[in-house]
N, C-alpha and C positions, 0 to 999 in steps of 0.2 A: 800520707795518703797516696803519694806516687808509688810507694812500695806495694801498697794493697792493689793498686791498678796493675802493676807488673805481675803480681802473683795471680790475679784473676785472668790476665791475658795468657800467662803461662799454662794455667790449668785448662783453659779453653783449647789451647793449642795441643796439649798432650791428649785431651779427650778426643779431639779430631783425629789425631794420629792413631789412637787406640781403635777407633771405629774402622779405620783403613786396614790395620793389621788383623783385626777380627774378621773383616770381610775376606781378606786374602787367605786367612786360615780356613774359613768355610769353603771357599772356592777350591783350594788345594785338597781339602778332605773329600769334596764331591768328585774331583778328577781322579783322586787316588782310588776311590771305590770302583769307578768305571774301569780303570787300568788293571786293578787286581782281578776283575772278572775276565778281562782279555788275557791276562797271564794264565789264569786257570785253564782257559780253553786252549791256549797255544801250547801249554806244557804237554798235552796229549799228542799234539802234532809233532813236536820236537822229539819226544820219546819214540814215537812210531817211526819217524825218519831215521833216527840214530840206530834203532834196532834193525831196520831193513838194510841200512847201509852196512852195519857190522856183519849181518848174515851173508849178504851178497859178496862182500869183499873177502871174508874169511873162507867162504866156499870155493872161491877162485875157479868158477866154471864158465865165466863169461869172458869174451874177448874185450880187451880194452882199446877203444879207438885212440888214435894218436893224440887228439885234442884232450881226451880225458886223462891220458897219462901225465900231462903237465901238472895236474892237481896232486899228483903223488910224488912229484919231483923233489928230491932233497938236495939239489945242487946248492952249493954255498956261494957261488959267484953272482947270484941274482940279488936284487934288493929285498930288504925287509920291509913289508908293508904293515904300518901301524894305523889302525882305525881308532880314532879318538872320539869318544862320545861324551859331550858336555851338555850345557843348557843354553838357551837363548837369553835367559834373564838371570839376574842374581837373586839376592835375598833368600838364599837356600843353604845357609851355613857353610860348611866346608865341602859341600858336594863337588864343586868344580876343582877346588884346590887340591884335593887328594889325587884326582885323576891327572891333572896337569903336572903335579910334582913327580909322579911315577913316570909319566911319559918323558919328561925332561931328563930324568935320571937314566932311563933306558936309552934315550937318544945319545947321551954323552958316552954311555958304555959302548954302544955300537960304533960311534965315531972313533973312540980310542982303539977299536979293533980294526979300523979301516973298512968297515962294512957299509954297503949302500943302504940308503933309507928313503922310503916314500911315505908320506902322510896323507890320510884321508880324514878330514876333520868334520865332525857333525856338531853344530851348535856354535853360536856367536862367541860365547865366553872362551871356548877352547881356541878359536881362531884368533881372537884378540891377544890371548896369552902366548901363542906359539908363532904368530906371523913374523914378528920382528926378529927373534933369535934364529928361527928355522924356516924362513920363507922359501929358501931354495929346495927344501925337502917336500913342500906341500904340493901334492898332485891335484887334490880336489877339496872343495869346501862346500858343505850342504847346510843350509839353514833348516832349523827344526820348525815344522808346522805347529799350529796351536794344539792340534790333536794328533794322536798316532795315525800315521798315513802309510798305507802299503806302497804308494808311489815312491816314497823316499826309500823304502826297503829295496824296491826293484832297481832304483837308480844306483844305489850303493852296490848291489849285487852285480849289475851290468858292468860297473867300473872295475870291480874285482876280477870278474871273468875276463874282461878285456886285457887287464894287466897280466894275468896268468897266461892267457892265450898268446900274447905277444912276447912271452918269456922275459918279462921285465921284473917279475917278483917270483920268489920261490917259497916264501912263507908269509902268513898273514896272522896278525894278532889283534884282537879287539880289546880295547880298554873301556870299561863301563862300570857303573856302580850296581852291584847286585842287591836287590831289595830283600830285606828280612822282615822289618816292620817299620812303622812310621818313625820310630826312634833310632833304628839301626840300619845302616847300609854299609856294605863292604866293597872297597875298591877291588875290582876283578880284572885280571889279565888273562884272556883266554885265546889260545892259539887254535885256529880253525884250519889252517893249511901249513904244510902239506898234510894230506889225509893219510893216516896210517893204514897200511895194508898187511895182512898176515893170513896164514892158511890154517884152516881147521876142517878136517874131513867130516866131522859130525854135522856140519852145517850144509853139506851138499844137497841132501834131500829137502831140507827146509827152504833152501834158496832156489828151488826149481820153479821159478815163476814163468808163466806163459807170456813171455815178452822177448822181443828181439834183444839180444845181448848188448850190442853197442849202444842202442837207444836206451836201454835200461840203465846202464852205467852213467851215461851222459845226463839223463833226466834225474837220476838219483843225486848226482853232484849238484845240479841246479837246485833241487829241493833241499839238499843239505845246507848249502850256502845261504839260501833264503831263510831257512828255519833258524840258523845261527844268528843271522843279522836281526831278524824279527825278535828273537828271544832277548838279545842284548838291548835293542831299542826299547822294548817294553819294560825290562828290568830297570834300565836307566831312567825312563820316564817315571816309573813308580817311585824310584829312589829320589828323584828330583822333587816330586810333589810331596812325598813323605818328609823330606828334609825341609822343604819350604813350610809345610804345615806346622812342623815342630818349631821352626825358627819364628814363625808368626805367632804361635801360641806363647812362646817365651816372651816375645816383644809385647804382646797384649798384657801378659801378667806383669811385666816390668813397668808398663805404662800405668797399670792399676796401682802398683806400689808407689810410683812417682806422684800420682794424683793424690793419694792418701797423705803423703809427706807434705805436699804443697798445700793441701787443705788444712792440715794441722798447723803449718807455718802461718797460713792466712788467718786462721782463728786466733792464734797466739798474738799475731800482730794487731788484729782488731781489738783483742782483749787489752793489750798494752795501751793502745790509743784511748780506749774507753776509760781505763784506769787512770791514765794521765789526765784526761779531761775532768774526771771526777775529783781528782786531787786538786786540780786548779780551781774548780768551782767551790770546793770546800774551803780551800785556802782563801779564796776571794771573799766568801761570805763571812769568814772569821775576821778578816781585815775590816769589813764594814761594821 
């Protein structure tokens, strides 16, 4: 009988866990839908900024202020800035693992070349994984808010702009998960600085904006960095929720399978007990 009690307790426990994983799956699905809408809107903005940036730079008809020139600097004696985007919470499959693995590999490669490194980490999981081995490289750490927040984007942008303005870094690479669908996310390493500049005479007329040259370049750089960070944050957030939704769906299905096996085991145990009792009763009546 004690075995039956243990099985019933186990079934009750798994059912309780199943309710939690199902609820988490639904919450992630709801968040993912919202983020996908934000991504759809932001993509137009990113494409517009990139097109304008390409046109203005290739036309090469505007003066570049000294501060703006720092964003095109290809000097190799400055630090490499790695922006690492992870999550605040776990239970999202290999979402954080793939990012952290790639970052660690790249840090070791840069170290072996004797290059300088600075880290900006977004998300508790990335900070926990990188703090102990690479604490001396960490410049900034940002916690992720529950929902996508433009204030976070602005804080990261301001930090990047300050590091470049102070000539502390010469290039910047963002590590994030690019969203494909709820089942698939790809670890992405995207370099956003230095900005590539080239000349194309065919763009001169197209780039003739009614705007002060120096202000145009500086404002475009601000918009460009903003758009790249916002894009990466949204992609990473969608990937996190998609990964968590899939992980919780798998957990819910696994719980269902475990419950079925436990119920089958419970029924067999009850049947065995009833059969044993019947045999004992029959044997007792025959003895009488």
